[in-house]
PDB file of N, CA, C and O in Angstrom:
ATOM      1  N   MET A   1       7.917 -13.614 -30.889  1.00  0.00           N
ATOM      2  CA  MET A   1       8.101 -13.784 -29.474  1.00  0.00           C
ATOM      3  C   MET A   1       9.420 -14.516 -29.260  1.00  0.00           C
ATOM      4  O   MET A   1       9.759 -15.436 -30.003  1.00  0.00           O
ATOM      5  N   LEU A   2      10.153 -14.100 -28.243  1.00  0.00           N
ATOM      6  CA  LEU A   2      11.405 -14.738 -27.851  1.00  0.00           C
ATOM      7  C   LEU A   2      11.246 -15.204 -26.416  1.00  0.00           C
ATOM      8  O   LEU A   2      10.825 -14.427 -25.559  1.00  0.00           O
ATOM      9  N   LEU A   3      11.576 -16.469 -26.135  1.00  0.00           N
ATOM     10  CA  LEU A   3      11.407 -17.017 -24.791  1.00  0.00           C
ATOM     11  C   LEU A   3      12.707 -17.637 -24.312  1.00  0.00           C
ATOM     12  O   LEU A   3      13.301 -18.462 -25.006  1.00  0.00           O
ATOM     13  N   LEU A   4      13.144 -17.241 -23.134  1.00  0.00           N
ATOM     14  CA  LEU A   4      14.302 -17.831 -22.466  1.00  0.00           C
ATOM     15  C   LEU A   4      13.784 -18.572 -21.253  1.00  0.00           C
ATOM     16  O   LEU A   4      13.178 -17.968 -20.368  1.00  0.00           O
ATOM     17  N   SER A   5      14.016 -19.881 -21.201  1.00  0.00           N
ATOM     18  CA  SER A   5      13.532 -20.722 -20.122  1.00  0.00           C
ATOM     19  C   SER A   5      14.729 -21.207 -19.308  1.00  0.00           C
ATOM     20  O   SER A   5      15.666 -21.781 -19.864  1.00  0.00           O
ATOM     21  N   LEU A   6      14.704 -20.983 -18.006  1.00  0.00           N
ATOM     22  CA  LEU A   6      15.793 -21.407 -17.125  1.00  0.00           C
ATOM     23  C   LEU A   6      15.371 -22.646 -16.345  1.00  0.00           C
ATOM     24  O   LEU A   6      14.271 -22.686 -15.794  1.00  0.00           O
ATOM     25  N   GLY A   7      16.238 -23.658 -16.293  1.00  0.00           N
ATOM     26  CA  GLY A   7      15.867 -24.888 -15.605  1.00  0.00           C
ATOM     27  C   GLY A   7      17.067 -25.686 -15.158  1.00  0.00           C
ATOM     28  O   GLY A   7      18.211 -25.266 -15.328  1.00  0.00           O
ATOM     29  N   THR A   8      16.793 -26.840 -14.585  1.00  0.00           N
ATOM     30  CA  THR A   8      17.859 -27.705 -14.081  1.00  0.00           C
ATOM     31  C   THR A   8      17.781 -29.113 -14.653  1.00  0.00           C
ATOM     32  O   THR A   8      18.495 -30.000 -14.186  1.00  0.00           O
ATOM     33  N   GLY A   9      16.925 -29.345 -15.660  1.00  0.00           N
ATOM     34  CA  GLY A   9      16.830 -30.644 -16.319  1.00  0.00           C
ATOM     35  C   GLY A   9      17.807 -30.720 -17.467  1.00  0.00           C
ATOM     36  O   GLY A   9      18.782 -29.969 -17.507  1.00  0.00           O
ATOM     37  N   THR A  10      17.554 -31.628 -18.413  1.00  0.00           N
ATOM     38  CA  THR A  10      18.416 -31.729 -19.585  1.00  0.00           C
ATOM     39  C   THR A  10      17.570 -31.688 -20.842  1.00  0.00           C
ATOM     40  O   THR A  10      16.495 -32.287 -20.877  1.00  0.00           O
ATOM     41  N   THR A  11      18.024 -31.003 -21.863  1.00  0.00           N
ATOM     42  CA  THR A  11      17.267 -30.920 -23.106  1.00  0.00           C
ATOM     43  C   THR A  11      17.306 -32.225 -23.880  1.00  0.00           C
ATOM     44  O   THR A  11      16.450 -32.454 -24.735  1.00  0.00           O
ATOM     45  N   SER A  12      18.274 -33.085 -23.606  1.00  0.00           N
ATOM     46  CA  SER A  12      18.348 -34.354 -24.322  1.00  0.00           C
ATOM     47  C   SER A  12      17.142 -35.228 -24.031  1.00  0.00           C
ATOM     48  O   SER A  12      16.875 -36.177 -24.768  1.00  0.00           O
ATOM     49  N   ASP A  13      16.401 -34.919 -22.955  1.00  0.00           N
ATOM     50  CA  ASP A  13      15.191 -35.673 -22.639  1.00  0.00           C
ATOM     51  C   ASP A  13      14.122 -35.475 -23.705  1.00  0.00           C
ATOM     52  O   ASP A  13      13.183 -36.267 -23.779  1.00  0.00           O
ATOM     53  N   PHE A  14      14.238 -34.436 -24.534  1.00  0.00           N
ATOM     54  CA  PHE A  14      13.191 -34.096 -25.480  1.00  0.00           C
ATOM     55  C   PHE A  14      13.612 -34.314 -26.921  1.00  0.00           C
ATOM     56  O   PHE A  14      13.052 -33.704 -27.831  1.00  0.00           O
ATOM     57  N   ASP A  15      14.592 -35.175 -27.136  1.00  0.00           N
ATOM     58  CA  ASP A  15      15.032 -35.484 -28.485  1.00  0.00           C
ATOM     59  C   ASP A  15      14.155 -36.550 -29.142  1.00  0.00           C
ATOM     60  O   ASP A  15      14.324 -36.850 -30.324  1.00  0.00           O
ATOM     61  N   GLU A  16      13.226 -37.117 -28.388  1.00  0.00           N
ATOM     62  CA  GLU A  16      12.378 -38.189 -28.880  1.00  0.00           C
ATOM     63  C   GLU A  16      10.917 -37.764 -28.832  1.00  0.00           C
ATOM     64  O   GLU A  16      10.588 -36.689 -28.332  1.00  0.00           O
ATOM     65  N   THR A  17      10.053 -38.613 -29.354  1.00  0.00           N
ATOM     66  CA  THR A  17       8.616 -38.404 -29.273  1.00  0.00           C
ATOM     67  C   THR A  17       8.081 -39.292 -28.157  1.00  0.00           C
ATOM     68  O   THR A  17       8.530 -40.426 -27.992  1.00  0.00           O
ATOM     69  N   TYR A  18       7.123 -38.778 -27.394  1.00  0.00           N
ATOM     70  CA  TYR A  18       6.569 -39.517 -26.265  1.00  0.00           C
ATOM     71  C   TYR A  18       5.065 -39.613 -26.376  1.00  0.00           C
ATOM     72  O   TYR A  18       4.420 -38.738 -26.954  1.00  0.00           O
ATOM     73  N   THR A  19       4.502 -40.682 -25.819  1.00  0.00           N
ATOM     74  CA  THR A  19       3.044 -40.827 -25.779  1.00  0.00           C
ATOM     75  C   THR A  19       2.494 -40.045 -24.594  1.00  0.00           C
ATOM     76  O   THR A  19       3.241 -39.649 -23.700  1.00  0.00           O
ATOM     77  N   ALA A  20       1.185 -39.826 -24.596  1.00  0.00           N
ATOM     78  CA  ALA A  20       0.545 -39.119 -23.483  1.00  0.00           C
ATOM     79  C   ALA A  20       0.722 -39.901 -22.185  1.00  0.00           C
ATOM     80  O   ALA A  20       0.897 -39.303 -21.124  1.00  0.00           O
ATOM     81  N   ALA A  21       0.679 -41.224 -22.258  1.00  0.00           N
ATOM     82  CA  ALA A  21       0.842 -42.048 -21.056  1.00  0.00           C
ATOM     83  C   ALA A  21       2.247 -41.889 -20.461  1.00  0.00           C
ATOM     84  O   ALA A  21       2.406 -41.836 -19.241  1.00  0.00           O
ATOM     85  N   GLU A  22       3.263 -41.813 -21.331  1.00  0.00           N
ATOM     86  CA  GLU A  22       4.631 -41.609 -20.844  1.00  0.00           C
ATOM     87  C   GLU A  22       4.792 -40.221 -20.240  1.00  0.00           C
ATOM     88  O   GLU A  22       5.394 -40.063 -19.178  1.00  0.00           O
ATOM     89  N   ALA A  23       4.256 -39.225 -20.917  1.00  0.00           N
ATOM     90  CA  ALA A  23       4.387 -37.846 -20.446  1.00  0.00           C
ATOM     91  C   ALA A  23       3.606 -37.605 -19.152  1.00  0.00           C
ATOM     92  O   ALA A  23       3.957 -36.714 -18.379  1.00  0.00           O
ATOM     93  N   ALA A  24       2.565 -38.377 -18.912  1.00  0.00           N
ATOM     94  CA  ALA A  24       1.744 -38.211 -17.702  1.00  0.00           C
ATOM     95  C   ALA A  24       2.545 -38.480 -16.431  1.00  0.00           C
ATOM     96  O   ALA A  24       2.172 -38.014 -15.355  1.00  0.00           O
ATOM     97  N   ARG A  25       3.629 -39.220 -16.545  1.00  0.00           N
ATOM     98  CA  ARG A  25       4.445 -39.536 -15.364  1.00  0.00           C
ATOM     99  C   ARG A  25       5.467 -38.447 -15.057  1.00  0.00           C
ATOM    100  O   ARG A  25       6.122 -38.503 -14.016  1.00  0.00           O
ATOM    101  N   TRP A  26       5.618 -37.465 -15.929  1.00  0.00           N
ATOM    102  CA  TRP A  26       6.602 -36.406 -15.724  1.00  0.00           C
ATOM    103  C   TRP A  26       6.109 -35.384 -14.723  1.00  0.00           C
ATOM    104  O   TRP A  26       4.909 -35.265 -14.474  1.00  0.00           O
ATOM    105  N   GLY A  27       7.040 -34.655 -14.157  1.00  0.00           N
ATOM    106  CA  GLY A  27       6.691 -33.517 -13.318  1.00  0.00           C
ATOM    107  C   GLY A  27       6.287 -32.337 -14.184  1.00  0.00           C
ATOM    108  O   GLY A  27       6.483 -32.364 -15.399  1.00  0.00           O
ATOM    109  N   SER A  28       5.731 -31.314 -13.581  1.00  0.00           N
ATOM    110  CA  SER A  28       5.232 -30.178 -14.353  1.00  0.00           C
ATOM    111  C   SER A  28       6.347 -29.438 -15.091  1.00  0.00           C
ATOM    112  O   SER A  28       6.093 -28.848 -16.141  1.00  0.00           O
ATOM    113  N   THR A  29       7.557 -29.454 -14.573  1.00  0.00           N
ATOM    114  CA  THR A  29       8.674 -28.776 -15.238  1.00  0.00           C
ATOM    115  C   THR A  29       8.953 -29.399 -16.593  1.00  0.00           C
ATOM    116  O   THR A  29       9.101 -28.687 -17.586  1.00  0.00           O
ATOM    117  N   TYR A  30       9.027 -30.722 -16.643  1.00  0.00           N
ATOM    118  CA  TYR A  30       9.284 -31.400 -17.906  1.00  0.00           C
ATOM    119  C   TYR A  30       8.140 -31.183 -18.884  1.00  0.00           C
ATOM    120  O   TYR A  30       8.371 -30.956 -20.072  1.00  0.00           O
ATOM    121  N   MET A  31       6.915 -31.251 -18.393  1.00  0.00           N
ATOM    122  CA  MET A  31       5.759 -31.057 -19.264  1.00  0.00           C
ATOM    123  C   MET A  31       5.759 -29.654 -19.861  1.00  0.00           C
ATOM    124  O   MET A  31       5.500 -29.482 -21.053  1.00  0.00           O
ATOM    125  N   THR A  32       6.047 -28.658 -19.039  1.00  0.00           N
ATOM    126  CA  THR A  32       6.058 -27.277 -19.524  1.00  0.00           C
ATOM    127  C   THR A  32       7.114 -27.100 -20.595  1.00  0.00           C
ATOM    128  O   THR A  32       6.841 -26.503 -21.637  1.00  0.00           O
ATOM    129  N   ASP A  33       8.309 -27.604 -20.362  1.00  0.00           N
ATOM    130  CA  ASP A  33       9.386 -27.468 -21.338  1.00  0.00           C
ATOM    131  C   ASP A  33       9.046 -28.205 -22.624  1.00  0.00           C
ATOM    132  O   ASP A  33       9.256 -27.676 -23.716  1.00  0.00           O
ATOM    133  N   TYR A  34       8.529 -29.404 -22.507  1.00  0.00           N
ATOM    134  CA  TYR A  34       8.180 -30.197 -23.687  1.00  0.00           C
ATOM    135  C   TYR A  34       7.077 -29.501 -24.491  1.00  0.00           C
ATOM    136  O   TYR A  34       7.151 -29.432 -25.717  1.00  0.00           O
ATOM    137  N   TYR A  35       6.064 -28.990 -23.805  1.00  0.00           N
ATOM    138  CA  TYR A  35       4.959 -28.307 -24.470  1.00  0.00           C
ATOM    139  C   TYR A  35       5.454 -27.057 -25.201  1.00  0.00           C
ATOM    140  O   TYR A  35       5.140 -26.853 -26.374  1.00  0.00           O
ATOM    141  N   LEU A  36       6.225 -26.226 -24.506  1.00  0.00           N
ATOM    142  CA  LEU A  36       6.719 -24.998 -25.124  1.00  0.00           C
ATOM    143  C   LEU A  36       7.645 -25.287 -26.302  1.00  0.00           C
ATOM    144  O   LEU A  36       7.559 -24.633 -27.342  1.00  0.00           O
ATOM    145  N   SER A  37       8.520 -26.257 -26.137  1.00  0.00           N
ATOM    146  CA  SER A  37       9.430 -26.632 -27.220  1.00  0.00           C
ATOM    147  C   SER A  37       8.639 -27.106 -28.438  1.00  0.00           C
ATOM    148  O   SER A  37       8.948 -26.731 -29.569  1.00  0.00           O
ATOM    149  N   SER A  38       7.632 -27.921 -28.206  1.00  0.00           N
ATOM    150  CA  SER A  38       6.802 -28.439 -29.301  1.00  0.00           C
ATOM    151  C   SER A  38       6.006 -27.328 -29.974  1.00  0.00           C
ATOM    152  O   SER A  38       5.898 -27.292 -31.199  1.00  0.00           O
ATOM    153  N   ALA A  39       5.446 -26.416 -29.168  1.00  0.00           N
ATOM    154  CA  ALA A  39       4.648 -25.321 -29.721  1.00  0.00           C
ATOM    155  C   ALA A  39       5.498 -24.400 -30.588  1.00  0.00           C
ATOM    156  O   ALA A  39       5.083 -24.024 -31.684  1.00  0.00           O
ATOM    157  N   PHE A  40       6.676 -24.036 -30.108  1.00  0.00           N
ATOM    158  CA  PHE A  40       7.550 -23.159 -30.894  1.00  0.00           C
ATOM    159  C   PHE A  40       7.998 -23.860 -32.178  1.00  0.00           C
ATOM    160  O   PHE A  40       8.086 -23.230 -33.232  1.00  0.00           O
ATOM    161  N   LYS A  41       8.281 -25.160 -32.089  1.00  0.00           N
ATOM    162  CA  LYS A  41       8.705 -25.900 -33.281  1.00  0.00           C
ATOM    163  C   LYS A  41       7.563 -25.976 -34.297  1.00  0.00           C
ATOM    164  O   LYS A  41       7.785 -25.804 -35.495  1.00  0.00           O
ATOM    165  N   ALA A  42       6.347 -26.233 -33.823  1.00  0.00           N
ATOM    166  CA  ALA A  42       5.193 -26.328 -34.717  1.00  0.00           C
ATOM    167  C   ALA A  42       4.920 -25.010 -35.436  1.00  0.00           C
ATOM    168  O   ALA A  42       4.426 -25.005 -36.564  1.00  0.00           O
ATOM    169  N   LEU A  43       5.239 -23.904 -34.790  1.00  0.00           N
ATOM    170  CA  LEU A  43       5.026 -22.590 -35.387  1.00  0.00           C
ATOM    171  C   LEU A  43       6.210 -22.133 -36.246  1.00  0.00           C
ATOM    172  O   LEU A  43       6.202 -21.031 -36.794  1.00  0.00           O
ATOM    173  N   GLY A  44       7.232 -23.001 -36.353  1.00  0.00           N
ATOM    174  CA  GLY A  44       8.414 -22.650 -37.130  1.00  0.00           C
ATOM    175  C   GLY A  44       9.284 -21.614 -36.446  1.00  0.00           C
ATOM    176  O   GLY A  44      10.068 -20.923 -37.096  1.00  0.00           O
ATOM    177  N   SER A  45       9.146 -21.505 -35.138  1.00  0.00           N
ATOM    178  CA  SER A  45       9.889 -20.499 -34.366  1.00  0.00           C
ATOM    179  C   SER A  45      10.839 -21.130 -33.361  1.00  0.00           C
ATOM    180  O   SER A  45      11.124 -20.531 -32.324  1.00  0.00           O
ATOM    181  N   GLN A  46      11.334 -22.329 -33.649  1.00  0.00           N
ATOM    182  CA  GLN A  46      12.177 -23.025 -32.682  1.00  0.00           C
ATOM    183  C   GLN A  46      13.438 -22.239 -32.332  1.00  0.00           C
ATOM    184  O   GLN A  46      14.022 -22.455 -31.270  1.00  0.00           O
ATOM    185  N   ASP A  47      13.866 -21.331 -33.207  1.00  0.00           N
ATOM    186  CA  ASP A  47      15.050 -20.516 -32.914  1.00  0.00           C
ATOM    187  C   ASP A  47      14.739 -19.410 -31.903  1.00  0.00           C
ATOM    188  O   ASP A  47      15.650 -18.741 -31.417  1.00  0.00           O
ATOM    189  N   ASN A  48      13.469 -19.218 -31.590  1.00  0.00           N
ATOM    190  CA  ASN A  48      13.067 -18.188 -30.624  1.00  0.00           C
ATOM    191  C   ASN A  48      12.816 -18.758 -29.234  1.00  0.00           C
ATOM    192  O   ASN A  48      12.380 -18.034 -28.339  1.00  0.00           O
ATOM    193  N   TYR A  49      13.085 -20.045 -29.042  1.00  0.00           N
ATOM    194  CA  TYR A  49      12.907 -20.688 -27.738  1.00  0.00           C
ATOM    195  C   TYR A  49      14.249 -21.239 -27.288  1.00  0.00           C
ATOM    196  O   TYR A  49      14.854 -22.057 -27.982  1.00  0.00           O
ATOM    197  N   LEU A  50      14.711 -20.797 -26.141  1.00  0.00           N
ATOM    198  CA  LEU A  50      15.997 -21.260 -25.614  1.00  0.00           C
ATOM    199  C   LEU A  50      15.809 -21.734 -24.187  1.00  0.00           C
ATOM    200  O   LEU A  50      15.332 -20.985 -23.334  1.00  0.00           O
ATOM    201  N   ARG A  51      16.180 -22.968 -23.929  1.00  0.00           N
ATOM    202  CA  ARG A  51      16.124 -23.548 -22.589  1.00  0.00           C
ATOM    203  C   ARG A  51      17.552 -23.612 -22.071  1.00  0.00           C
ATOM    204  O   ARG A  51      18.402 -24.246 -22.695  1.00  0.00           O
ATOM    205  N   VAL A  52      17.834 -22.965 -20.937  1.00  0.00           N
ATOM    206  CA  VAL A  52      19.156 -22.972 -20.323  1.00  0.00           C
ATOM    207  C   VAL A  52      19.109 -23.947 -19.150  1.00  0.00           C
ATOM    208  O   VAL A  52      18.282 -23.806 -18.249  1.00  0.00           O
ATOM    209  N   GLN A  53      19.996 -24.931 -19.167  1.00  0.00           N
ATOM    210  CA  GLN A  53      20.001 -25.994 -18.167  1.00  0.00           C
ATOM    211  C   GLN A  53      21.315 -26.015 -17.388  1.00  0.00           C
ATOM    212  O   GLN A  53      22.360 -25.606 -17.896  1.00  0.00           O
ATOM    213  N   VAL A  54      21.245 -26.486 -16.176  1.00  0.00           N
ATOM    214  CA  VAL A  54      22.445 -26.774 -15.402  1.00  0.00           C
ATOM    215  C   VAL A  54      22.781 -28.233 -15.660  1.00  0.00           C
ATOM    216  O   VAL A  54      21.938 -29.109 -15.467  1.00  0.00           O
ATOM    217  N   SER A  55      23.992 -28.498 -16.091  1.00  0.00           N
ATOM    218  CA  SER A  55      24.416 -29.861 -16.391  1.00  0.00           C
ATOM    219  C   SER A  55      24.426 -30.699 -15.111  1.00  0.00           C
ATOM    220  O   SER A  55      24.899 -30.234 -14.074  1.00  0.00           O
ATOM    221  N   PRO A  56      23.904 -31.943 -15.173  1.00  0.00           N
ATOM    222  CA  PRO A  56      23.932 -32.813 -14.008  1.00  0.00           C
ATOM    223  C   PRO A  56      25.347 -33.057 -13.484  1.00  0.00           C
ATOM    224  O   PRO A  56      25.536 -33.195 -12.276  1.00  0.00           O
ATOM    225  N   ILE A  57      26.338 -33.113 -14.364  1.00  0.00           N
ATOM    226  CA  ILE A  57      27.714 -33.341 -13.920  1.00  0.00           C
ATOM    227  C   ILE A  57      28.225 -32.150 -13.117  1.00  0.00           C
ATOM    228  O   ILE A  57      28.980 -32.327 -12.161  1.00  0.00           O
ATOM    229  N   ILE A  58      27.823 -30.944 -13.496  1.00  0.00           N
ATOM    230  CA  ILE A  58      28.226 -29.760 -12.731  1.00  0.00           C
ATOM    231  C   ILE A  58      27.586 -29.792 -11.347  1.00  0.00           C
ATOM    232  O   ILE A  58      28.231 -29.478 -10.347  1.00  0.00           O
ATOM    233  N   MET A  59      26.307 -30.175 -11.299  1.00  0.00           N
ATOM    234  CA  MET A  59      25.622 -30.257  -9.999  1.00  0.00           C
ATOM    235  C   MET A  59      26.316 -31.300  -9.111  1.00  0.00           C
ATOM    236  O   MET A  59      26.425 -31.100  -7.901  1.00  0.00           O
ATOM    237  N   TYR A  60      26.785 -32.405  -9.697  1.00  0.00           N
ATOM    238  CA  TYR A  60      27.483 -33.439  -8.941  1.00  0.00           C
ATOM    239  C   TYR A  60      28.808 -32.897  -8.410  1.00  0.00           C
ATOM    240  O   TYR A  60      29.155 -33.129  -7.252  1.00  0.00           O
ATOM    241  N   LEU A  61      29.529 -32.193  -9.231  1.00  0.00           N
ATOM    242  CA  LEU A  61      30.838 -31.652  -8.825  1.00  0.00           C
ATOM    243  C   LEU A  61      30.712 -30.577  -7.770  1.00  0.00           C
ATOM    244  O   LEU A  61      31.587 -30.448  -6.913  1.00  0.00           O
ATOM    245  N   VAL A  62      29.631 -29.796  -7.813  1.00  0.00           N
ATOM    246  CA  VAL A  62      29.442 -28.717  -6.857  1.00  0.00           C
ATOM    247  C   VAL A  62      29.069 -29.257  -5.478  1.00  0.00           C
ATOM    248  O   VAL A  62      29.462 -28.685  -4.460  1.00  0.00           O
ATOM    249  N   SER A  63      28.323 -30.342  -5.441  1.00  0.00           N
ATOM    250  CA  SER A  63      27.843 -30.863  -4.147  1.00  0.00           C
ATOM    251  C   SER A  63      28.869 -31.668  -3.403  1.00  0.00           C
ATOM    252  O   SER A  63      28.593 -32.160  -2.309  1.00  0.00           O
TER     253      SER A  63
END
């Protein structure tokens, strides 16, 4: 399976490990991305999951 995920967050948010209590405060977008990223990594298919993000600096420059 190959998955392309489009979003406006940052992937650097998921470079760490988080507890359930910390993750409970996230919005559904972050939870979905974190879950999918973790699932693909656990299955050894992390190269089949790509999250495309809009950089916050670009959003700042555009507005």
